[in-house]
C-alpha positions as CSV (number, residue, x, y, z in Angstrom):
1,M,-26.0,-17.8,-73.9
2,S,-26.0,-14.1,-75.1
3,D,-25.0,-11.3,-72.8
4,F,-27.8,-8.7,-72.9
5,D,-27.2,-7.2,-69.5
6,N,-23.8,-5.7,-69.8
7,P,-24.6,-3.1,-72.5
8,W,-27.5,-1.9,-70.4
9,K,-25.2,-1.5,-67.5
10,E,-22.6,0.4,-69.6
11,A,-25.5,2.5,-70.8
12,L,-26.7,3.3,-67.2
13,D,-23.1,4.2,-66.1
14,Q,-22.8,6.5,-69.0
15,A,-26.3,8.1,-68.9
16,F,-27.5,7.5,-65.2
17,E,-28.6,11.1,-64.7
18,P,-30.9,11.5,-67.8
19,F,-32.1,7.8,-67.2
20,A,-33.3,8.9,-63.7
21,A,-34.8,12.2,-65.1
22,L,-36.9,10.3,-67.7
23,L,-38.1,7.3,-65.5
24,F,-38.0,8.7,-61.8
25,P,-38.5,12.4,-62.1
26,T,-39.4,12.9,-58.4
27,A,-36.4,11.0,-57.1
28,H,-34.3,12.8,-59.9
29,A,-35.5,16.2,-58.5
30,D,-34.3,15.3,-55.0
31,I,-30.7,14.4,-56.0
32,D,-27.8,16.9,-56.1
33,W,-26.6,16.1,-59.6
34,A,-23.7,18.8,-59.1
35,R,-22.0,16.3,-56.8
36,G,-22.3,13.6,-59.3
37,Y,-22.7,9.9,-58.5
38,V,-20.4,7.1,-57.7
39,P,-21.0,3.7,-59.3
40,L,-20.7,1.0,-56.6
41,D,-20.2,-2.3,-58.7
42,K,-17.6,-3.7,-56.4
43,E,-19.6,-3.1,-53.2
44,L,-22.6,-4.8,-54.8
45,R,-20.7,-7.8,-55.8
46,Q,-19.2,-8.2,-52.3
47,A,-22.7,-7.9,-50.8
48,I,-24.4,-10.2,-53.0
49,P,-21.9,-12.6,-54.6
50,E,-24.3,-15.3,-55.4
51,A,-28.1,-15.7,-55.1
52,A,-29.7,-18.9,-53.6
53,V,-30.4,-20.0,-57.2
54,G,-26.9,-19.6,-58.4
55,P,-24.7,-16.7,-59.9
56,R,-26.8,-13.8,-60.8
57,V,-25.8,-10.7,-62.9
58,V,-26.2,-7.7,-60.9
59,D,-27.2,-4.4,-62.6
60,F,-26.3,-0.9,-61.4
61,L,-25.7,0.5,-57.8
62,A,-24.6,4.0,-57.4
63,R,-24.1,6.5,-54.4
64,V,-25.8,9.7,-54.8
65,W,-26.4,12.8,-52.4
66,R,-29.8,14.3,-51.9
67,R,-30.3,18.1,-52.0
68,T,-30.4,17.9,-48.2
69,G,-26.8,16.5,-48.3
70,E,-27.8,12.9,-47.2
71,E,-26.1,10.1,-48.9
72,E,-28.3,7.5,-50.6
73,W,-27.6,4.4,-52.6
74,V,-29.7,3.8,-55.7
75,L,-30.1,0.2,-57.2
76,V,-31.4,-0.1,-60.8
77,H,-32.3,-3.6,-61.9
78,V,-33.0,-4.0,-65.6
79,E,-34.2,-7.2,-67.2
80,V,-33.9,-7.4,-71.0
81,Q,-36.6,-9.8,-72.4
82,G,-36.6,-10.7,-76.0
83,R,-39.1,-13.5,-75.9
84,P,-42.0,-14.8,-73.6
85,D,-40.7,-16.6,-70.5
86,A,-43.1,-18.3,-68.1
87,A,-40.5,-17.9,-65.4
88,F,-40.1,-14.1,-65.8
89,A,-42.0,-12.9,-62.7
90,E,-40.2,-15.4,-60.6
91,R,-36.8,-14.3,-62.0
92,M,-37.7,-10.6,-61.3
93,Y,-38.7,-11.5,-57.9
94,T,-35.6,-13.5,-57.1
């Protein structure tokens, strides 16, 4: 099976701020980007090591700080879909 998820995870890690600006402008405006962000891959793997349907590839979790100074965690889930899949909706839900 081809690995289409890891390149997306790498891209998110390298370009998280412009990604958030493009797709989530309201949330982006509320984040203090001067403080940066901290990827939390290890924490996410510990929290969800395996789903009920078997091992899952987890996408991107990051710690950010709002302009108010509050810490927030942002989870980004990306599914790369190259062909029709009748189970797509269920897979996204799971």
